[in-house]
N, C-alpha and C positions, 0 to 999 in steps of 0.2 A: 503494500499500500505504499502509496507517494506520502513524501512526509509535508505536514501542512507548515506554513509558514510561521514564526513566531511572530507574535503581534504585539504591538505597543500603543500606549495611549500618549506616552510623554516622548515628544519627539527629541529631546536632549539624551534621554536614556537611549533611544535607537541610535542615534548619531555615535554616541559612546559606544555602543556596540559594535558598529560599523568601523569605526578607526580601530577598535581591539581586534578584529576579524582581521584586518587589512593591516595588522603591524604600524598602525600611525601614518600610513600614506595611502589616502585616498587619490585615485585618479579616476574620475566621475564621468560617466558618458550620459550626458544630461539631454534630453528630446529637446528638439525644436519647439518654441512656441507655447502652445496651451498645455502641452503633457509635462511640464515641470512641477514635478511635486515641493510647492514652495516652502510648506511648511518643515518639511524634512530637508531641503537644501539650507533653507535658512538656521537649521540647528548644527548642520554639520559647517557651515561658516563661523557660528559662533563659537563650536569648539575649536576651530582653528586658530579664530581670534585670540580666544581664553588661553591657549597652549601653543606657543611658537614651535614647540617639538613636532607638531603635527604638520602635515603637508596636504594640501588640498588643491588639486588640479582639475578644472571643470573645462572639458570639450562641449560646445553648446551651439546654438544658433536662436536667434528672434527672441532675445530677452524681451518679455514684453513688460512695457512702462505705459503709466497713464500718465497724461501729458502735465506738465509742469508750466503753468502760465507764465509767461515772458513779459507780460505788462499788466496794469491794473485793469484794463477793458477786457483781457482774456481773461483775468480772473473773476473778473464780475459775471461772465459769461458762463464759465464752466464749473467754477468750483461748488454755485448751489446746485448744480445737477451731474456732480463727477459721479457719484455712484449708481445714478440711473444710467448715464451714458456708456459707462465703460465698465461697470459692474464694481464691487467693494473688493477688488482683486488687491491681494496685501503685496506690497514691495518686495523684492527679492535683496536681500541684504547686501550681497555681493555687488549688485547693481548701485545701489547707493553709496557704496563704499568708491566703486569707481567713478562716480556722479562727483564726488564729496573729496576726502583727504586722501583716497587712494587705498590700494590693497595692501597688508604687509607682506613681507617677502614671501612667507611661508603659505600663501594663496595665490592662486594663477588661474585665470580665465580668457579663454581662446573663443571666437565666435567665426563662423563661415557665413554667415547674413545678420545683417543689422535690421533693427526695426526701423523704417525709413526716416532717414535724417536724425535719429535720436543721438547717435554718437560723432556728429560733425564737430570736429574742435577739440573732441577729449583724445588728449595722446595716448592714456593708457588703452583706450579700445582700439583707436587706429593703428599702434605699434603691435596690439596682438589678433588683430583680424587676420584670417586663413583665406586666402581666396581659393575658391574650389567649386568646381559644378557639385550639383545637387548628389548625382550617382557617384561620385568620387571622394563625398565628403566621408562616406561610410568607411572607405580604405584610409583616409587620412586618420580618422578617428581610431583605426584598428593600429596604424603606426603609434599612436599614444600609449597603445598597450593598456586599455582601462580593466580595473579589476571590480568596478561596481558600475553598473547600472540602474538608474532610478528612473519611475515613470509613475506617473499619475493614473490612477484607473478607477472605474466604477464596477462593482461587484455585484455578481448574481450566483448567491449559493458558494460551491466550491469553484466557481471560475471567474475570472477577471476579464476585462477587454482592455487592449492597449489603445482602442476607442480612435483620438484624435491623432495619436502617432504611431502608426506602422511604418512610418516612413523611412527608419534607418534601425530601430530596435526590432521589428519581424527577423531582418537579415541575422541579425546578432544572437537571438534566441536561437535560429535556426542553427547556425555556426557552432554555438556551443551544444547545442543537441550530437552534432556531426563531430564533437571531440575538437573543432577547429580553433576554439576559444574557451578560455577561462576566466569567469567573473562570479562575483556575488549579484544577482539581483532582488532590489528592494522597491518597494512602491509603498504610495501613500492613496487611501481609498478617497475617492469623491464621487457621489452618486448623482452630481449634477451633469456630469458625463455621459452623454449617450453610450449604452452598451452596444457597440459594434460587434457583431459576431462574425463566423465565419474564420478567415486566416486572423482576425485580429483578437479574435478569444483565445485565452491560456489558461492552462488549469492553474490554482494557485499556488499549487506546490513548487511552480517555477520559480518562484520568489522565497528568499532566505528569510524577510522581515518584511513585515506589513505594518504601516502606520494606520490607527483607527483613531483619527483625532476626536477630542469630544466635540470640538466644532470645524466643520468642513467649510473651507473658505468660498467664496461667491468665484465663479468664473469670472477672468477677464472677456468683456464684450468689445469688437469693433466696432465703430460707429460708421453708419453710412452717411456717405454726402450726397447733395443734391447733384441731379443729372442736370449739366448745363446743356445750352444748345448745339454748343461742340461737340459734346460728348455724345449726344443724341445722334447728332449727324455722323460721327463716327461709327456708332452701332447700328445706324442705317447702311451705310456703305458695306461693314463687315458682313450683314445679314445676306447681303447678295452673294457672298461668296461660299456660303454653308451650304451643302447638296443634301438633299434628302436622302436617308439610307446611310449617312457618312457619320465620321467621328469628331468629336468636338473637344476641345480644352480652352478654357478662359480663366483668368484670374481674378484676383480680388479688386476691389475699386468702382468707383462710377462707372467708367467705360463697361466693366464687366457686366456691371448691372443694366447699361444701355444696351449691351449687345443681346443679354438674355432677355428683356422685356420688349424687344424689336421683334426676337425670333418668335416670342408668345403671340405678338401683333400678327405677324407673318402666318402662321398657323392659324390664325382667324381670319386671314385674308382681309385685313384692314389696313394695308398699306396703300391700295391704289393710288386715292387721292394724293398721298404724300408723294409718290414715285413721278406722279404727273406733274407737281409742282416743282419738281426738282431743279435748281438754278443753275446745278453741277453736271458735269458728267459722269455717268453710271457705269463701274464695272462689274462685271457678271449678271447671271441671267436668273440665279437660283431666288424665285420670288413667290413660288406655291407653298401650299401649306405640307404640311409632313406625313406621308402617306405610309412611308415606312418607320419613320423615327430615326432619332439619331442614338449613338453610343458616345457615352464619354470616357476618356482616360485622361487624368489629370494629378499633377502632383498636390494641388491644392483643392479639395472639395469645397465650394462656394456657395453662397445663398442664391444666385442665377441659377447655377448648375441644378441645385435642389428645387427650385421652381419649375424648371422645365421638365425635370423628372417627375414632380406632382401633377403637370399639366400632361403629362402623355407626350410631349414632344421628344422627350429623351425615353425610347423604351427598346430601341434595337439590343437586345442581350447576348454576351459575350460568356459562355460558360456559367449562364444563368444570373448574370450580373449586366445592369444597364450603366452604372458607372463604377468604375474602379479608380479609386485616389489614394494617396499617399500621407496626408494629413489636412487638419482644419482648426483654424482660426477665425470664428464669424461672429456674428451678433447673437445676444442669448435668444432671439427669436427662432434662429436655426437651429441652435443647441434642443429649443423646447421642440420644434418641428420633428427631428430625428429620434427624441426621446417619447413622443407621444406618436411617431408612426407605426401602424401595424406591423407586426414581426415580420410577415412573409413579405411585405413592401419594402419593409427597410433592409432585408436580405439581398435585395437587388441592387444596394449601395454596399459595395465590397472595399475596404481598406486593405491595401495592400503596400510593400514597401517601394520606394522609389527606384529601385533596381528592377522594377516590373513596369511602373508606370512611365519612368521616364528613359527607358530604354529599349532598343529592339533585342541585345543579348539574351538569351536563354529563350527555350521556347519561341526561338525567331519566326519559324515558320508559323504558328499560331497566331502571333502576334501579328504579322503581315496580313495574315487572311482576316484580321479581327479590324487591324485599324485601315480601313478603305476610305477613301475620300477624305482625310486629315485634315481638319483646319486648327492648327495651333493659334489660337490669339493671345498675345503678350502685348504687353506696353516699355517705351521707352522715354527717356528724357530729352535726347534730339537723336537726329539722324543727319549724316552728310549728305550732299546731293549726288556723292557717288556710291552711297547706300550703306556706309560703316554706321554701327549702332552704339549710343551709348546709354547703358541703362543703369549702372550701378554707381558711378561716381559723379560728384559735382563739380570738381577741379582736380587736376593732377595731385595724387597722395591723399586726396579724403574720400574716403567711402561712404556713399549714401547709403546702400542698404547690403546688396551682394549680386553676384551672378546669379544664385539659386539654380533653378532649373532650365533658365530660358535657353540657354545653349544647348541644352539635351533637346529640346523640342525643334529648335532649328535641324539639329543633326537629323533627328526623325524626319521631319518635312521632306528633307532631301534624300534620305535612304528610302521612304516609302514611294511606291510607283505614282500614287495619285496626290500626295500630301502637300501640303501649304502651310508656310510659316507666315503669318498675318501679323504684324508690327504695326500698333497703334500707337499713336501720340497726337495732341493738340499742335497745330501748326505754330502756335505763338504761346509765351507766357509773360505775366506780367509781375513785376517784384520792384517795390519801393516807386511804385509809379512810372515804371520805364516798360515799354513792352518790347519783347526781342523775339527773333524766330527760332523756333525748335528745330528748323530745317537751315542748316549752314555749310559754308564751304567746305571746312575741316575741323573734326574733332579734336578735344583736348588728349582723350584717349578713347579705346574702342572696346565694347564688349563682346559684339557680332561683329566679325570683318566682314568686309567689302564683297568677299567671293561667295559668302553665303546670303546675298541679299535677295529677298523673293518679293513678299508683296509688303508695302507701306500704306497705312491709310492716317490720313486726317480728316477734319470736318470738311474739306473740299473735295475730296475722291479718293480712290484709292490707285496706286501706281504698281504693275506688274513689272517688277525688275528681273525676274528670272531670266537668265539665259541673254540678256542684252547687252550691247555693246556700251562702254562708259557714255556714248555722247546721247545714246536712248534713255539710260538712268538717268543723265543730267536733266535730259527734256523733261520726263516724266515726273522727276520730284520736283521741278519747279515749277509745275503745273498742277501740285498740290500744296505748293508753299502759299502763304498769305501774300496777296499781291502788294502788301506795301514792301516787301523785301525781294521780290521777285526780280527787279532789275540790278540790285545789287549782287545776288546770287549768278544772274546770268552774266554779268561782267565779269565775275571772279571765274567763272569757266571759261570766258572767250580769252580773258587776260592769260589763262594756261594752256592755251590751245586745245580744249576738251569739248570745244561745241563748233559748231560752223560761223565763223563771224559774220554771217548774214541771217543766224535764226533771230526768229522773234517770237515772244510769247504769244502764244494763240488765242484767238478773240475770245472763244468759250472758257478759257481760263484766266481771263485778265480780271475779273470779278471776284476773286477770292476775297471777300471781306466777311468781318463778323456780321456786318448789318446784312448781307445777303444771306447767311444761314438764318440769322432771327426772323427775317421777312420769311422764309420758308417754312420756318417750323411754328411760328407763332400761331397759325390758325389752328393748330393740332395739339399744342400743350395741355389746353385744358381736359381736352377728353381723352386723347391718346398717348401724351408724352408726360406724365407728371413728373414732380419735382423729386419723389421719392419712389418708385415703381415698386419697390419690393418693400415697403414699410420702412418707418423710421422711429427711432425712441426719442427726436425731437419733439416737444410738444408745438403747440399752434403759432404761438408768440416767438418761441425759438426759431421756426422756420422761418417768421419774418425778420427776423435778428441776423440769420446767416449772410444773407447776401448784402445787407447794410454794412455787416461789419467787414465783410470781403473789400467792399468798396472803401470803405473807411480806412483799411490798411492799406490800401494802393494810394488813395488821393492824399493822406496825410503825411506821405512821406515825402511831398515837396510842399513848398510855401504857397506855391501856385494852386496846387490842389487842395490844400488846407484852408484857402482863401474863398474857393470854391465852394467847399462845404459851410463856410461861415455865412456866406450869402445866401445859400440855399436855405439854411437853417432860419433865416431872415426872411427870405421873398419868397419862397414856394407855400404853396398849402401843407398841412400837415398830412402825414401819413395815415389812412383809417385806423390803424393799431398803434400810434404813435403813443400814447399815453401809455398803455399795456406795456409796449416794449421798453419804455424810459423805465416804468417801474420796476419791470424784471432786471434790469441792468443796474438797481439800485438809486436811481438819478428821478427826480422831482419829476411829475406826469407831465405838468403845464410848462413851458418857458418861462425862465426869468432872466432879468436884465444881466445878474452877475452869475448866471449857473457856470460850472466848471468849462473850461475850454474844450476838455474830451466830450462832454455832455452835449456841448452846442454842434460839435463835430459829427456826434452820431445823430442827432437831430437833423442836421443837414443831409448826412447819408440815407436815412431811411426814406426822406423825402426824394432825394433823387432816385432810388432805387424805386419808388411808388411810379416812377413813370414822369414825373413832372420835370418839366424843362424851364430854365431862366429864361424870362421875356427878353 
């Protein structure tokens, strides 16, 4: 009979036993994202802090952090709603130390993927980042010779589930069963996690120790952002590339939400009027409903895929599953959907290691047969007009997030007979009041090299780049760039001798402006294209405040922009919900002559986003 794990209710006693079992040196394999047993990890960190003779080395990724407001305005918006929006998720002690005075010499933390933007400017995190494709992160971990694997698990009787993190853990347990690895497995029970069965389920005897805390912490919840006009336009362009009977992968975020929602509309045959009104060239002819349905294979299970599955769009099964995924970190709503789903339906969402989802190696023939007409949809920060892609860094040497599995899915797209890698990004970005192009002549660094360029989508259209000459690629990329930057990009290409001297931007692509996108989609926003197509934890007034705060952040970064907000607060009519919005932010409802400058600026931003214009 298999030996049951030793159970603890005191995390510090369990941590002491782990250090005792390992001779005072713990090399900890800690799951990415949601699967971290926070109570136990914090106890291990405390033990190492209290005793410098102990050594704790942690290899992980995606340490989840609740936002730390950077200004008074941010604090006014976030702090009253922090637990509701992000969950009452406890802080990881090692992350607090890295953010603060630093780790002692006997504690080391390395990550191969960051929560986006959280570690910019942090010397320790940047120096200890390990650049690795998701599929190779397992081998990087194995090279560290971990002697402890820890996991957050839900429990059913004598079984537990790896739930949100089969990504690497499933392979490690399999390798241990074959005698290829040796480590102690320890777990913390949290029954808020959905119990994913199949390959994710393990007998509890696989774990030497189990923490059953007197209080199970609340899971981290990722907040959904409103979907903008540009993001919906991108989703519309992507939807025309997804073939019925094919294979789909999409990522988290507003563009992923847009893609999922538009595919739902397509299945309802509700897009005809939108297509007829389109002011931009349309690539792809896949506009009909899904008669066969899709199969999803993805490293990350996101809310959009679950919505497509529950609506029956994703229903093509492979070995009894309609979705194969490696991990998830999502909203509390998605966790609840999975927990409440009938077991026979939930069984069709199967969690697997990323060695299965992100690669064709191993059972290659069956994977190829399953992953027909694959469309792997991912995002980027910038793309060059020659097709290089930058997805993981803001400037040389500073990592924003990481490579993750993006390169893996580009590899698959090229290896599969009819697979395509679809790269999405807005054509521009605004920061500190300045608008810049996300399509550039050259990148400071590259995540995906130009010899793997495939399809790039902005709000202005889709550019099919595979197999094209450099000149063709440049012409197609400029055609989906914002018109405010097209001439500059074209001149750079001509100066470099990469495009014909007499080439001119086609008339059909010379009106690539936010106004054209807004005019196209405005008639459909209320009924077909809502701000939050998959739902939101923001209340009604917070939804009013979000666009105003975004406008405030950009406009207030320049003297001219700030002056414009001041004038708007005086000369424009009040926003219909202005009083409630100002009270929610802790300001007086009615304007006063001597109200604080930031209150006056917010009032102006509210009035501007209400659609009013200065006379």
